[in-house]
N, C-alpha and C positions, 0 to 999 in steps of 0.2 A: 738517470739512475742505471748500474750494469743489471744484465740479466740475471744475476747469479746473486748480486747485492741483498744482504741481509732483512726482511718489511720489518716496519716498527709495528707493535701491538696491536691485536688485532681490537677493535673498537670493541666495544658492548653491546649488550641489545639495541635495538632500535627502537625508538621512541617511536612513538603514531605523534606529531605534531597537532592540536586542536586549532580550526582555527580561528578564526580574532571573534572577541563577544560581537560584532555587529553584522560578521558572517553568517555565524550562530543564531543570531536570532532571524536572521533575513529566511532560514532555511527552516525556520521552525515555525514561522507566519507564512512560508509559503507551502509547508507541511500541514496546517492548521488546516491550509483549504482547503488542498484537495480530501483533506478529511472532511468538509465541510457537502463541500461539492456530493462526492460520493456516497454521503448519508443522504444527504437530499437526494439522490438520483436512485437510492436503497428504495428510501418510505415512499419514493413515487410508485416502484415498480411494484413493493410489499402491497399498498391498496388496490391498483390497477391490477392485482394479481386476486385480491378478497371482494370487488364488484364483481371480478368474470365469477368467479368459485361461484359468490351467490346467486349469477343469472343463468349462469348453468345451473345450480343444484344437482341434482340424481344423475343427469345426463352424461354424455362423452366428454370429457376435456380436450379443449381446443389443443390444436397443436402449438399454437404460440406461447401456451401457456407452460409448456417446458421450460422453454429457451428462456423466459420469463424467471423463472424458480432458479434453470442455472445461473443467471446472467445474479441475481442473487447473491445466490452463493460467494458467486467470486469474489463481488463487492464486499460481502461481509469480512471474508479473507481476505480483501485489500487492506479495507478498512483495520482488520489487529493488527496487521503488519505495518501498515503507518503510523499502529499507535503507539506499536513496540520500539520503534525508532529512535 
């Protein structure tokens, strides 16, 4: 085609094609497994924090407790994001 030749009409809006049903189902199963794993980890951390707080009482909080609480926050956010997908 010559460089100055007119081009045909521009294509319409580009549509994103959905993956085949089997692939979508596989992705959903994988997503659900990750959600379950994250939720189990979240529960384990929450129970550990609860037990630690019971033993500490009114005393100073252990330094690793802050890290666990931050991890709980991150896991909760990740679970919410995965649920929204």
